[in-house]
N, CA and C atoms of all chains as a GROMACS GRO file, in nm:
protein
  645
    1MET      N    1   7.140   4.154  11.976
    1MET     CA    2   7.227   4.183  11.861
    1MET      C    3   7.237   4.059  11.772
    2ASP      N    4   7.201   4.073  11.644
    2ASP     CA    5   7.210   3.956  11.556
    2ASP      C    6   7.353   3.938  11.503
    3MET      N    7   7.373   3.833  11.427
    3MET     CA    8   7.507   3.798  11.379
    3MET      C    9   7.570   3.909  11.293
    4THR      N   10   7.490   3.964  11.200
    4THR     CA   11   7.547   4.063  11.109
    4THR      C   12   7.589   4.189  11.184
    5THR      N   13   7.508   4.230  11.280
    5THR     CA   14   7.542   4.348  11.358
    5THR      C   15   7.673   4.324  11.434
    6ALA      N   16   7.684   4.202  11.489
    6ALA     CA   17   7.802   4.168  11.567
    6ALA      C   18   7.928   4.170  11.481
    7ASN      N   19   7.913   4.135  11.350
    7ASN     CA   20   8.030   4.122  11.265
    7ASN      C   21   8.068   4.248  11.188
    8VAL      N   22   7.990   4.355  11.206
    8VAL     CA   23   8.018   4.475  11.128
    8VAL      C   24   8.157   4.532  11.162
    9THR      N   25   8.240   4.548  11.058
    9THR     CA   26   8.376   4.598  11.075
    9THR      C   27   8.375   4.751  11.084
   10ARG      N   28   8.290   4.809  11.000
   10ARG     CA   29   8.288   4.955  10.992
   10ARG      C   30   8.146   5.002  10.963
   11SER      N   31   8.105   5.107  11.032
   11SER     CA   32   7.970   5.159  11.012
   11SER      C   33   7.978   5.304  10.963
   12ILE      N   34   7.900   5.333  10.859
   12ILE     CA   35   7.900   5.469  10.802
   12ILE      C   36   7.760   5.526  10.814
   13ASP      N   37   7.748   5.637  10.882
   13ASP     CA   38   7.617   5.702  10.891
   13ASP      C   39   7.611   5.811  10.785
   14ALA      N   40   7.548   5.779  10.670
   14ALA     CA   41   7.541   5.874  10.559
   14ALA      C   42   7.401   5.934  10.550
   15ARG      N   43   7.327   5.928  10.659
   15ARG     CA   44   7.192   5.985  10.657
   15ARG      C   45   7.199   6.136  10.638
   16GLY      N   46   7.114   6.187  10.550
   16GLY     CA   47   7.113   6.331  10.522
   16GLY      C   48   7.201   6.366  10.404
   17MET      N   49   7.285   6.273  10.364
   17MET     CA   50   7.375   6.297  10.249
   17MET      C   51   7.297   6.272  10.120
   18PRO      N   52   7.300   6.368  10.024
   18PRO     CA   53   7.225   6.343   9.900
   18PRO      C   54   7.301   6.250   9.804
   19CYS      N   55   7.227   6.198   9.706
   19CYS     CA   56   7.281   6.113   9.600
   19CYS      C   57   7.394   6.187   9.527
   20PRO      N   58   7.507   6.126   9.496
   20PRO     CA   59   7.547   5.988   9.523
   20PRO      C   60   7.638   5.974   9.645
   21GLY      N   61   7.627   6.062   9.742
   21GLY     CA   62   7.715   6.065   9.860
   21GLY      C   63   7.727   5.933   9.935
   22PRO      N   64   7.614   5.868   9.972
   22PRO     CA   65   7.625   5.742  10.047
   22PRO      C   66   7.701   5.634   9.969
   23LEU      N   67   7.674   5.624   9.838
   23LEU     CA   68   7.746   5.525   9.756
   23LEU      C   69   7.895   5.558   9.752
   24MET      N   70   7.928   5.687   9.737
   24MET     CA   71   8.070   5.727   9.733
   24MET      C   72   8.139   5.690   9.864
   25SER      N   73   8.069   5.710   9.976
   25SER     CA   74   8.127   5.676  10.106
   25SER      C   75   8.149   5.526  10.117
   26LEU      N   76   8.052   5.448  10.066
   26LEU     CA   77   8.066   5.302  10.070
   26LEU      C   78   8.186   5.257   9.984
   27ILE      N   79   8.198   5.314   9.864
   27ILE     CA   80   8.309   5.276   9.776
   27ILE      C   81   8.443   5.305   9.844
   28GLY      N   82   8.451   5.421   9.909
   28GLY     CA   83   8.574   5.458   9.980
   28GLY      C   84   8.607   5.357  10.090
   29ALA      N   85   8.505   5.318  10.167
   29ALA     CA   86   8.525   5.224  10.278
   29ALA      C   87   8.565   5.086  10.227
   30ILE      N   88   8.504   5.044  10.115
   30ILE     CA   89   8.538   4.913  10.056
   30ILE      C   90   8.684   4.913  10.011
   31ARG      N   91   8.724   5.024   9.950
   31ARG     CA   92   8.863   5.032   9.900
   31ARG      C   93   8.964   5.025  10.013
   32GLU      N   94   8.930   5.089  10.125
   32GLU     CA   95   9.023   5.093  10.238
   32GLU      C   96   9.023   4.962  10.317
   33GLY      N   97   8.914   4.883  10.304
   33GLY     CA   98   8.900   4.763  10.386
   33GLY      C   99   8.974   4.641  10.333
   34GLN      N  100   8.961   4.531  10.408
   34GLN     CA  101   9.022   4.402  10.372
   34GLN      C  102   8.912   4.309  10.323
   35VAL      N  103   8.948   4.210  10.242
   35VAL     CA  104   8.850   4.110  10.198
   35VAL      C  105   8.790   4.043  10.323
   36GLY      N  106   8.658   4.032  10.324
   36GLY     CA  107   8.590   3.973  10.439
   36GLY      C  108   8.530   4.076  10.534
   37ASP      N  109   8.576   4.201  10.522
   37ASP     CA  110   8.521   4.308  10.607
   37ASP      C  111   8.373   4.326  10.579
   38VAL      N  112   8.299   4.357  10.683
   38VAL     CA  113   8.155   4.383  10.668
   38VAL      C  114   8.130   4.530  10.697
   39ILE      N  115   8.077   4.600  10.599
   39ILE     CA  116   8.057   4.744  10.610
   39ILE      C  117   7.908   4.775  10.609
   40GLU      N  118   7.868   4.859  10.703
   40GLU     CA  119   7.727   4.896  10.714
   40GLU      C  120   7.713   5.043  10.675
   41VAL      N  121   7.614   5.073  10.591
   41VAL     CA  122   7.588   5.212  10.551
   41VAL      C  123   7.443   5.246  10.583
   42LEU      N  124   7.423   5.356  10.653
   42LEU     CA  125   7.288   5.405  10.678
   42LEU      C  126   7.264   5.519  10.581
   43SER      N  127   7.155   5.512  10.503
   43SER     CA  128   7.128   5.616  10.404
   43SER      C  129   6.980   5.652  10.400
   44SER      N  130   6.954   5.781  10.394
   44SER     CA  131   6.816   5.828  10.379
   44SER      C  132   6.789   5.870  10.235
   45ASP      N  133   6.889   5.859  10.150
   45ASP     CA  134   6.876   5.898  10.010
   45ASP      C  135   6.804   5.788   9.931
   46ALA      N  136   6.697   5.827   9.860
   46ALA     CA  137   6.617   5.729   9.785
   46ALA      C  138   6.698   5.661   9.675
   47GLY      N  139   6.793   5.734   9.615
   47GLY     CA  140   6.876   5.678   9.508
   47GLY      C  141   6.958   5.559   9.556
   48SER      N  142   6.998   5.560   9.683
   48SER     CA  143   7.079   5.450   9.738
   48SER      C  144   7.008   5.316   9.728
   49ARG      N  145   6.873   5.316   9.735
   49ARG     CA  146   6.795   5.190   9.731
   49ARG      C  147   6.825   5.112   9.604
   50THR      N  148   6.848   5.182   9.494
   50THR     CA  149   6.882   5.112   9.369
   50THR      C  150   7.032   5.113   9.344
   51ASP      N  151   7.098   5.227   9.379
   51ASP     CA  152   7.239   5.244   9.343
   51ASP      C  153   7.334   5.153   9.420
   52ILE      N  154   7.311   5.139   9.549
   52ILE     CA  155   7.403   5.058   9.630
   52ILE      C  156   7.397   4.910   9.584
   53PRO      N  157   7.276   4.849   9.571
   53PRO     CA  158   7.274   4.711   9.520
   53PRO      C  159   7.334   4.698   9.379
   54ALA      N  160   7.308   4.798   9.292
   54ALA     CA  161   7.362   4.792   9.155
   54ALA      C  162   7.514   4.794   9.157
   55TRP      N  163   7.570   4.882   9.238
   55TRP     CA  164   7.717   4.891   9.244
   55TRP      C  165   7.778   4.764   9.303
   56ILE      N  166   7.714   4.710   9.408
   56ILE     CA  167   7.768   4.589   9.473
   56ILE      C  168   7.773   4.473   9.373
   57GLN      N  169   7.665   4.462   9.291
   57GLN     CA  170   7.660   4.358   9.189
   57GLN      C  171   7.771   4.378   9.086
   58LYS      N  172   7.785   4.502   9.041
   58LYS     CA  173   7.886   4.535   8.940
   58LYS      C  174   8.028   4.511   8.993
   59ALA      N  175   8.051   4.552   9.116
   59ALA     CA  176   8.186   4.545   9.174
   59ALA      C  177   8.218   4.406   9.230
   60GLY      N  178   8.116   4.319   9.238
   60GLY     CA  179   8.140   4.181   9.282
   60GLY      C  180   8.155   4.162   9.431
   61HIS      N  181   8.082   4.242   9.510
   61HIS     CA  182   8.081   4.220   9.655
   61HIS      C  183   7.948   4.156   9.695
   62ASP      N  184   7.930   4.130   9.826
   62ASP     CA  185   7.806   4.064   9.869
   62ASP      C  186   7.718   4.161   9.948
   63LEU      N  187   7.592   4.168   9.907
   63LEU     CA  188   7.494   4.246   9.983
   63LEU      C  189   7.435   4.149  10.085
   64VAL      N  190   7.475   4.167  10.209
   64VAL     CA  191   7.433   4.074  10.315
   64VAL      C  192   7.286   4.097  10.348
   65GLU      N  193   7.251   4.224  10.370
   65GLU     CA  194   7.109   4.254  10.394
   65GLU      C  195   7.079   4.402  10.376
   66VAL      N  196   6.951   4.429  10.351
   66VAL     CA  197   6.901   4.566  10.346
   66VAL      C  198   6.786   4.572  10.445
   67VAL      N  199   6.797   4.659  10.542
   67VAL     CA  200   6.690   4.670  10.642
   67VAL      C  201   6.630   4.809  10.632
   68GLU      N  202   6.500   4.813  10.607
   68GLU     CA  203   6.429   4.941  10.601
   68GLU      C  204   6.400   4.987  10.743
   69ASP      N  205   6.431   5.112  10.770
   69ASP     CA  206   6.402   5.166  10.902
   69ASP      C  207   6.316   5.290  10.883
   70ASP      N  208   6.300   5.371  10.983
   70ASP     CA  209   6.215   5.488  10.976
   70ASP      C  210   6.286   5.602  10.902
   71GLY      N  211   6.257   5.616  10.772
   71GLY     CA  212   6.317   5.724  10.694
   71GLY      C  213   6.457   5.697  10.642
   72PHE      N  214   6.507   5.578  10.663
   72PHE     CA  215   6.639   5.543  10.608
   72PHE      C  216   6.648   5.392  10.589
   73ALA      N  217   6.751   5.350  10.520
   73ALA     CA  218   6.775   5.206  10.503
   73ALA      C  219   6.916   5.174  10.550
   74ARG      N  220   6.932   5.050  10.596
   74ARG     CA  221   7.063   5.004  10.644
   74ARG      C  222   7.110   4.896  10.547
   75PHE      N  223   7.222   4.923  10.482
   75PHE     CA  224   7.280   4.828  10.385
   75PHE      C  225   7.400   4.762  10.451
   76VAL      N  226   7.405   4.631  10.450
   76VAL     CA  227   7.520   4.560  10.506
   76VAL      C  228   7.590   4.487  10.391
   77VAL      N  229   7.718   4.518  10.376
   77VAL     CA  230   7.794   4.472  10.260
   77VAL      C  231   7.921   4.400  10.303
   78ARG      N  232   7.950   4.285  10.238
   78ARG     CA  233   8.075   4.216  10.267
   78ARG      C  234   8.170   4.233  10.149
   79LYS      N  235   8.292   4.281  10.180
   79LYS     CA  236   8.393   4.296  10.075
   79LYS      C  237   8.438   4.157  10.032
   80ALA      N  238   8.417   4.125   9.903
   80ALA     CA  239   8.441   3.989   9.856
   80ALA      C  240   8.572   3.972   9.779
   81ARG      N  241   8.634   4.082   9.741
   81ARG     CA  242   8.756   4.066   9.662
   81ARG      C  243   8.848   4.186   9.678
   82MET      N  244   8.832   4.905   8.313
   82MET     CA  245   8.724   4.989   8.259
   82MET      C  246   8.639   4.907   8.163
   83ASP      N  247   8.510   4.926   8.168
   83ASP     CA  248   8.424   4.858   8.073
   83ASP      C  249   8.311   4.951   8.030
   84GLY      N  250   8.246   4.914   7.922
   84GLY     CA  251   8.136   4.995   7.869
   84GLY      C  252   8.188   5.116   7.798
   85GLN      N  253   8.093   5.193   7.746
   85GLN     CA  254   8.127   5.312   7.669
   85GLN      C  255   8.174   5.424   7.762
   86THR      N  256   8.260   5.508   7.707
   86THR     CA  257   8.305   5.627   7.781
   86THR      C  258   8.188   5.725   7.793
   87LEU      N  259   8.176   5.789   7.908
   87LEU     CA  260   8.080   5.899   7.922
   87LEU      C  261   8.153   6.026   7.881
   88SER      N  262   8.110   6.083   7.769
   88SER     CA  263   8.174   6.206   7.720
   88SER      C  264   8.082   6.325   7.746
   89LEU      N  265   8.131   6.417   7.828
   89LEU     CA  266   8.050   6.533   7.866
   89LEU      C  267   8.117   6.661   7.819
   90VAL      N  268   8.040   6.747   7.754
   90VAL     CA  269   8.087   6.882   7.726
   90VAL      C  270   8.010   6.973   7.820
   91LEU      N  271   8.082   7.042   7.908
   91LEU     CA  272   8.017   7.134   8.001
   91LEU      C  273   8.034   7.275   7.950
   92PHE      N  274   7.922   7.342   7.929
   92PHE     CA  275   7.919   7.477   7.876
   92PHE      C  276   7.868   7.574   7.982
   93SER      N  277   7.762   7.532   8.052
   93SER     CA  278   7.698   7.621   8.150
   93SER      C  279   7.776   7.626   8.280
   94GLY      N  280   7.780   7.742   8.340
   94GLY     CA  281   7.858   7.759   8.462
   94GLY      C  282   7.775   7.780   8.587
   95THR      N  283   7.647   7.743   8.582
   95THR     CA  284   7.564   7.760   8.702
   95THR      C  285   7.580   7.638   8.792
   96ASP      N  286   7.562   7.659   8.922
   96ASP     CA  287   7.585   7.552   9.019
   96ASP      C  288   7.493   7.432   9.000
   97ASP      N  289   7.367   7.456   8.958
   97ASP     CA  290   7.276   7.341   8.940
   97ASP      C  291   7.322   7.251   8.825
   98LYS      N  292   7.361   7.310   8.714
   98LYS     CA  293   7.405   7.229   8.599
   98LYS      C  294   7.538   7.159   8.629
   99LEU      N  295   7.628   7.229   8.698
   99LEU     CA  296   7.757   7.168   8.732
   99LEU      C  297   7.737   7.055   8.832
  100ASN      N  298   7.638   7.073   8.922
  100ASN     CA  299   7.610   6.967   9.018
  100ASN      C  300   7.553   6.844   8.946
  101ALA      N  301   7.463   6.867   8.851
  101ALA     CA  302   7.406   6.756   8.774
  101ALA      C  303   7.517   6.682   8.699
  102ALA      N  304   7.610   6.756   8.641
  102ALA     CA  305   7.721   6.696   8.567
  102ALA      C  306   7.812   6.616   8.662
  103ALA      N  307   7.834   6.670   8.782
  103ALA     CA  308   7.921   6.602   8.880
  103ALA      C  309   7.859   6.471   8.926
  104VAL      N  310   7.727   6.472   8.945
  104VAL     CA  311   7.657   6.351   8.989
  104VAL      C  312   7.663   6.244   8.879
  105LEU      N  313   7.642   6.284   8.753
  105LEU     CA  314   7.652   6.190   8.641
  105LEU      C  315   7.794   6.132   8.634
  106THR      N  316   7.892   6.217   8.651
  106THR     CA  317   8.032   6.174   8.647
  106THR      C  318   8.062   6.072   8.756
  107ALA      N  319   8.015   6.101   8.878
  107ALA     CA  320   8.041   6.010   8.991
  107ALA      C  321   7.972   5.876   8.969
  108GLY      N  322   7.848   5.879   8.918
  108GLY     CA  323   7.775   5.755   8.894
  108GLY      C  324   7.842   5.670   8.788
  109ALA      N  325   7.884   5.734   8.680
  109ALA     CA  326   7.951   5.660   8.572
  109ALA      C  327   8.083   5.602   8.621
  110ALA      N  328   8.159   5.681   8.696
  110ALA     CA  329   8.288   5.635   8.750
  110ALA      C  330   8.266   5.517   8.844
  111ALA      N  331   8.161   5.525   8.925
  111ALA     CA  332   8.132   5.416   9.020
  111ALA      C  333   8.101   5.287   8.945
  112MET      N  334   8.034   5.298   8.831
  112MET     CA  335   7.997   5.179   8.755
  112MET      C  336   8.107   5.136   8.657
  113GLY      N  337   8.224   5.190   8.673
  113GLY     CA  338   8.340   5.143   8.597
  113GLY      C  339   8.356   5.204   8.460
  114ARG      N  340   8.283   5.312   8.433
  114ARG     CA  341   8.297   5.375   8.302
  114ARG      C  342   8.404   5.484   8.306
  115ARG      N  343   8.475   5.497   8.197
  115ARG     CA  344   8.570   5.605   8.183
  115ARG      C  345   8.489   5.733   8.158
  116VAL      N  346   8.532   5.848   8.215
  116VAL     CA  347   8.460   5.973   8.194
  116VAL      C  348   8.556   6.077   8.135
  117ASN      N  349   8.508   6.142   8.030
  117ASN     CA  350   8.588   6.237   7.952
  117ASN      C  351   8.512   6.369   7.951
  118VAL      N  352   8.564   6.469   8.022
  118VAL     CA  353   8.492   6.596   8.037
  118VAL      C  354   8.567   6.708   7.965
  119PHE      N  355   8.494   6.789   7.891
  119PHE     CA  356   8.552   6.902   7.818
  119PHE      C  357   8.485   7.029   7.867
  120LEU      N  358   8.563   7.123   7.920
  120LEU     CA  359   8.508   7.246   7.978
  120LEU      C  360   8.517   7.361   7.881
  121GLN      N  361   8.400   7.420   7.852
  121GLN     CA  362   8.398   7.535   7.762
  121GLN      C  363   8.329   7.653   7.831
  122TYR      N  364   8.355   7.770   7.780
  122TYR     CA  365   8.286   7.892   7.821
  122TYR      C  366   8.267   7.905   7.972
  123TRP      N  367   8.141   7.912   8.016
  123TRP     CA  368   8.112   7.951   8.155
  123TRP      C  369   8.139   7.837   8.252
  124ALA      N  370   8.135   7.714   8.201
  124ALA     CA  371   8.173   7.601   8.286
  124ALA      C  372   8.322   7.610   8.319
  125LEU      N  373   8.401   7.644   8.217
  125LEU     CA  374   8.545   7.659   8.240
  125LEU      C  375   8.570   7.772   8.340
  126ASP      N  376   8.500   7.882   8.323
  126ASP     CA  377   8.516   7.997   8.414
  126ASP      C  378   8.487   7.957   8.559
  127ALA      N  379   8.388   7.867   8.577
  127ALA     CA  380   8.352   7.823   8.713
  127ALA      C  381   8.463   7.740   8.777
  128PHE      N  382   8.553   7.681   8.698
  128PHE     CA  383   8.664   7.600   8.750
  128PHE      C  384   8.787   7.684   8.783
  129ARG      N  385   8.777   7.815   8.773
  129ARG     CA  386   8.890   7.901   8.813
  129ARG      C  387   8.912   7.883   8.962
  130SER      N  388   9.036   7.863   9.003
  130SER     CA  389   9.063   7.831   9.144
  130SER      C  390   9.016   7.942   9.238
  131ASP      N  391   9.014   8.067   9.192
  131ASP     CA  392   8.971   8.176   9.280
  131ASP      C  393   8.819   8.190   9.286
  132ARG      N  394   8.746   8.112   9.204
  132ARG     CA  395   8.600   8.127   9.198
  132ARG      C  396   8.523   7.999   9.220
  133ILE      N  397   8.594   7.885   9.224
  133ILE     CA  398   8.524   7.756   9.222
  133ILE      C  399   8.425   7.742   9.338
  134GLY      N  400   8.460   7.795   9.454
  134GLY     CA  401   8.371   7.781   9.571
  134GLY      C  402   8.266   7.890   9.582
  135LYS      N  403   8.270   7.985   9.492
  135LYS     CA  404   8.175   8.097   9.502
  135LYS      C  405   8.039   8.061   9.445
  136ASP      N  406   7.940   8.145   9.470
  136ASP     CA  407   7.804   8.123   9.422
  136ASP      C  408   7.799   8.149   9.271
  137HIS      N  409   7.763   8.044   9.194
  137HIS     CA  410   7.755   8.058   9.049
  137HIS      C  411   7.612   8.068   8.999
  138GLY      N  412   7.518   8.083   9.091
  138GLY     CA  413   7.378   8.099   9.052
  138GLY      C  414   7.318   7.970   8.997
  139VAL      N  415   7.196   7.981   8.947
  139VAL     CA  416   7.128   7.865   8.892
  139VAL      C  417   7.076   7.899   8.752
  140ALA      N  418   7.039   7.794   8.676
  140ALA     CA  419   6.988   7.814   8.540
  140ALA      C  420   6.859   7.897   8.543
  141PRO      N  421   6.833   7.974   8.438
  141PRO     CA  422   6.715   8.061   8.437
  141PRO      C  423   6.583   7.987   8.462
  142GLU      N  424   6.574   7.861   8.414
  142GLU     CA  425   6.448   7.789   8.432
  142GLU      C  426   6.416   7.757   8.578
  143ALA      N  427   6.515   7.771   8.666
  143ALA     CA  428   6.491   7.746   8.808
  143ALA      C  429   6.393   7.850   8.864
  144GLY      N  430   6.401   7.973   8.818
  144GLY     CA  431   6.318   8.079   8.873
  144GLY      C  432   6.354   8.104   9.018
  145SER      N  433   6.284   8.194   9.083
  145SER     CA  434   6.320   8.226   9.221
  145SER      C  435   6.281   8.111   9.315
  146GLU      N  436   6.170   8.044   9.280
  146GLU     CA  437   6.125   7.932   9.363
  146GLU      C  438   6.226   7.817   9.358
  147GLY      N  439   6.272   7.786   9.237
  147GLY     CA  440   6.370   7.679   9.218
  147GLY      C  441   6.502   7.711   9.285
  148ALA      N  442   6.542   7.837   9.278
  148ALA     CA  443   6.668   7.879   9.340
  148ALA      C  444   6.661   7.860   9.491
  149ALA      N  445   6.545   7.894   9.549
  149ALA     CA  446   6.526   7.880   9.695
  149ALA      C  447   6.527   7.732   9.734
  150LEU      N  448   6.466   7.650   9.649
  150LEU     CA  449   6.459   7.506   9.672
  150LEU      C  450   6.600   7.446   9.677
  151LEU      N  451   6.682   7.485   9.579
  151LEU     CA  452   6.819   7.435   9.571
  151LEU      C  453   6.901   7.480   9.691
  152ALA      N  454   6.880   7.604   9.732
  152ALA     CA  455   6.955   7.658   9.847
  152ALA      C  456   6.921   7.579   9.972
  153ARG      N  457   6.792   7.541   9.986
  153ARG     CA  458   6.749   7.465  10.103
  153ARG      C  459   6.802   7.322  10.098
  154HIS      N  460   6.804   7.264   9.979
  154HIS     CA  461   6.845   7.125   9.964
  154HIS      C  462   6.993   7.105  10.000
  155GLY      N  463   7.072   7.206   9.968
  155GLY     CA  464   7.214   7.203  10.009
  155GLY      C  465   7.290   7.087   9.948
  156GLY      N  466   7.349   7.005  10.033
  156GLY     CA  467   7.429   6.894   9.985
  156GLY      C  468   7.571   6.939   9.960
  157GLN      N  469   7.654   6.844   9.916
  157GLN     CA  470   7.795   6.879   9.900
  157GLN      C  471   7.819   6.955   9.770
  158HIS      N  472   7.924   7.035   9.770
  158HIS     CA  473   7.956   7.118   9.653
  158HIS      C  474   7.995   7.029   9.535
  159TRP      N  475   7.960   7.072   9.414
  159TRP     CA  476   7.988   6.990   9.295
  159TRP      C  477   8.137   6.962   9.277
  160SER      N  478   8.223   7.055   9.322
  160SER     CA  479   8.367   7.032   9.305
  160SER      C  480   8.411   6.911   9.388
  161GLU      N  481   8.348   6.894   9.505
  161GLU     CA  482   8.382   6.781   9.592
  161GLU      C  483   8.335   6.649   9.527
  162THR      N  484   8.218   6.654   9.461
  162THR     CA  485   8.166   6.535   9.392
  162THR      C  486   8.259   6.496   9.276
  163PHE      N  487   8.309   6.596   9.202
  163PHE     CA  488   8.407   6.567   9.096
  163PHE      C  489   8.534   6.506   9.155
  164ARG      N  490   8.577   6.558   9.270
  164ARG     CA  491   8.698   6.506   9.334
  164ARG      C  492   8.680   6.360   9.373
  165GLN      N  493   8.562   6.329   9.430
  165GLN     CA  494   8.534   6.190   9.467
  165GLN      C  495   8.532   6.101   9.344
  166ALA      N  496   8.469   6.151   9.236
  166ALA     CA  497   8.461   6.072   9.113
  166ALA      C  498   8.601   6.040   9.062
  167LYS      N  499   8.690   6.139   9.070
  167LYS     CA  500   8.828   6.117   9.023
  167LYS      C  501   8.901   6.016   9.112
  168SER      N  502   8.865   6.014   9.242
  168SER     CA  503   8.935   5.923   9.333
  168SER      C  504   8.889   5.778   9.315
  169ILE      N  505   8.768   5.757   9.262
  169ILE     CA  506   8.720   5.618   9.249
  169ILE      C  507   8.729   5.565   9.106
  170GLY      N  508   8.750   5.649   9.009
  170GLY     CA  509   8.749   5.600   8.872
  170GLY      C  510   8.843   5.674   8.780
  171GLU      N  511   8.825   5.648   8.652
  171GLU     CA  512   8.911   5.710   8.552
  171GLU      C  513   8.837   5.830   8.492
  172VAL      N  514   8.862   5.947   8.546
  172VAL     CA  515   8.791   6.069   8.506
  172VAL      C  516   8.894   6.173   8.460
  173ALA      N  517   8.883   6.215   8.335
  173ALA     CA  518   8.974   6.318   8.284
  173ALA      C  519   8.894   6.445   8.259
  174ILE      N  520   8.947   6.557   8.308
  174ILE     CA  521   8.879   6.686   8.288
  174ILE      C  522   8.973   6.777   8.209
  175HIS      N  523   8.927   6.813   8.089
  175HIS     CA  524   9.008   6.894   7.999
  175HIS      C  525   8.949   7.034   7.982
  176ALA      N  526   9.035   7.133   7.975
  176ALA     CA  527   8.991   7.270   7.946
  176ALA      C  528   9.001   7.291   7.795
  177CYS      N  529   8.897   7.350   7.737
  177CYS     CA  530   8.896   7.381   7.594
  177CYS      C  531   8.993   7.497   7.569
  178SER      N  532   9.088   7.474   7.479
  178SER     CA  533   9.192   7.576   7.459
  178SER      C  534   9.136   7.707   7.402
  179LEU      N  535   9.031   7.696   7.322
  179LEU     CA  536   8.969   7.817   7.267
  179LEU      C  537   8.906   7.901   7.378
  180SER      N  538   8.835   7.834   7.471
  180SER     CA  539   8.774   7.906   7.583
  180SER      C  540   8.881   7.965   7.675
  181MET      N  541   8.992   7.891   7.692
  181MET     CA  542   9.103   7.939   7.775
  181MET      C  543   9.153   8.072   7.719
  182GLU      N  544   9.168   8.074   7.588
  182GLU     CA  545   9.217   8.194   7.521
  182GLU      C  546   9.118   8.310   7.535
  183MET      N  547   8.991   8.278   7.511
  183MET     CA  548   8.886   8.380   7.519
  183MET      C  549   8.880   8.442   7.659
  184LEU      N  550   8.892   8.356   7.762
  184LEU     CA  551   8.881   8.405   7.900
  184LEU      C  552   9.015   8.458   7.952
  185GLY      N  553   9.119   8.444   7.873
  185GLY     CA  554   9.251   8.492   7.914
  185GLY      C  555   9.308   8.411   8.030
  186LEU      N  556   9.288   8.279   8.026
  186LEU     CA  557   9.332   8.195   8.137
  186LEU      C  558   9.452   8.109   8.100
  187SER      N  559   9.531   8.073   8.205
  187SER     CA  560   9.634   7.971   8.186
  187SER      C  561   9.608   7.863   8.291
  188MET      N  562   9.675   7.748   8.279
  188MET     CA  563   9.649   7.635   8.367
  188MET      C  564   9.662   7.672   8.516
  189GLU      N  565   9.753   7.766   8.549
  189GLU     CA  566   9.772   7.805   8.690
  189GLU      C  567   9.647   7.873   8.747
  190ASP      N  568   9.561   7.924   8.660
  190ASP     CA  569   9.439   7.990   8.708
  190ASP      C  570   9.329   7.892   8.745
  191LEU      N  571   9.348   7.765   8.706
  191LEU     CA  572   9.241   7.667   8.723
  191LEU      C  573   9.262   7.577   8.845
  192ASP      N  574   9.150   7.526   8.896
  192ASP     CA  575   9.154   7.432   9.006
  192ASP      C  576   9.228   7.305   8.960
  193PRO      N  577   9.300   7.237   9.053
  193PRO     CA  578   9.373   7.115   9.016
  193PRO      C  579   9.284   7.002   8.964
  194LEU      N  580   9.152   7.015   8.977
  194LEU     CA  581   9.061   6.915   8.917
  194LEU      C  582   9.080   6.907   8.766
  195VAL      N  583   9.120   7.018   8.707
  195VAL     CA  584   9.138   7.023   8.561
  195VAL      C  585   9.275   6.964   8.528
  196ASP      N  586   9.276   6.858   8.446
  196ASP     CA  587   9.401   6.787   8.417
  196ASP      C  588   9.490   6.860   8.317
  197ASP      N  589   9.428   6.913   8.211
  197ASP     CA  590   9.509   6.977   8.107
  197ASP      C  591   9.419   7.060   8.017
  198GLN      N  592   9.481   7.123   7.919
  198GLN     CA  593   9.401   7.194   7.819
  198GLN      C  594   9.428   7.131   7.684
  199GLU      N  595   9.322   7.126   7.603
  199GLU     CA  596   9.339   7.062   7.473
  199GLU      C  597   9.240   7.122   7.373
  200GLY      N  598   9.266   7.098   7.246
  200GLY     CA  599   9.176   7.142   7.141
  200GLY      C  600   9.063   7.043   7.124
  201VAL      N  601   8.962   7.082   7.050
  201VAL     CA  602   8.842   7.000   7.037
  201VAL      C  603   8.870   6.867   6.966
  202ALA      N  604   8.965   6.865   6.873
  202ALA     CA  605   8.996   6.740   6.803
  202ALA      C  606   9.058   6.640   6.900
  203SER      N  607   9.142   6.687   6.992
  203SER     CA  608   9.202   6.599   7.093
  203SER      C  609   9.094   6.540   7.183
  204PHE      N  610   8.996   6.624   7.218
  204PHE     CA  611   8.884   6.575   7.300
  204PHE      C  612   8.816   6.458   7.228
  205PHE      N  613   8.793   6.472   7.098
  205PHE     CA  614   8.725   6.366   7.022
  205PHE      C  615   8.810   6.241   7.002
  206MET      N  616   8.939   6.250   7.026
  206MET     CA  617   9.025   6.132   7.023
  206MET      C  618   8.976   6.029   7.124
  207ASP      N  619   8.924   6.076   7.239
  207ASP     CA  620   8.881   5.986   7.347
  207ASP      C  621   8.731   5.960   7.346
  208VAL      N  622   8.659   6.015   7.249
  208VAL     CA  623   8.514   5.995   7.242
  208VAL      C  624   8.486   5.866   7.164
  209ASP      N  625   8.408   5.774   7.224
  209ASP     CA  626   8.375   5.650   7.153
  209ASP      C  627   8.224   5.629   7.142
  210GLY      N  628   8.147   5.734   7.167
  210GLY     CA  629   8.001   5.723   7.158
  210GLY      C  630   7.941   5.861   7.159
  211PRO      N  631   7.818   5.873   7.206
  211PRO     CA  632   7.752   6.004   7.206
  211PRO      C  633   7.820   6.105   7.299
  212VAL      N  634   7.800   6.232   7.269
  212VAL     CA  635   7.853   6.340   7.353
  212VAL      C  636   7.734   6.410   7.417
  213THR      N  637   7.740   6.426   7.548
  213THR     CA  638   7.633   6.495   7.620
  213THR      C  639   7.675   6.638   7.648
  214PHE      N  640   7.589   6.732   7.615
  214PHE     CA  641   7.620   6.874   7.626
  214PHE      C  642   7.536   6.934   7.738
  215ILE      N  643   7.601   6.990   7.839
  215ILE     CA  644   7.528   7.045   7.953
  215ILE      C  645   7.563   7.193   7.969
   0.00000   0.00000   0.00000
């Protein structure tokens, strides 16, 4: 288990959810969380590849990492404010 | 809020067009844009609380193949996407008073997603750029 996995506060499995569902789930989790929380989202939606990084940049949070897996991607986000 | 308001006039009441409108609304709301929606004709009819969850069909260009494709694709209902958009951003949904009159509707007949009813000039009070017609 690497550091980011160990520090994940909340994990959301949004695989199978169409656009913009995974982003909406992430926004909800960020709103409910505390500054410093690390939220992981699993998404198989192709739109998430561009939408999640775009939203994180706009909203001022940190994209810790994006890991491509088999048919989905894992986005790890730190709530920065 | 920043950037231009997304102003949408929804006319069509088919599930595919309403879903497309809901996705645009959610995306704009996520990116911090204000969204101003005006419901006319068949789109307004689709927001009736007794019909919102029912099958509203698809646009004619879908054809039978497109309709089957959409049915298989599934996903969440457009009303739920509008609800999420409202929970994350500033989204106002107005019923066109002329369409309300034509359809014989009052606010109690509509889903709570609809904030109020107004005339077309009031809708344009909140328009600060192009209007998209769906």
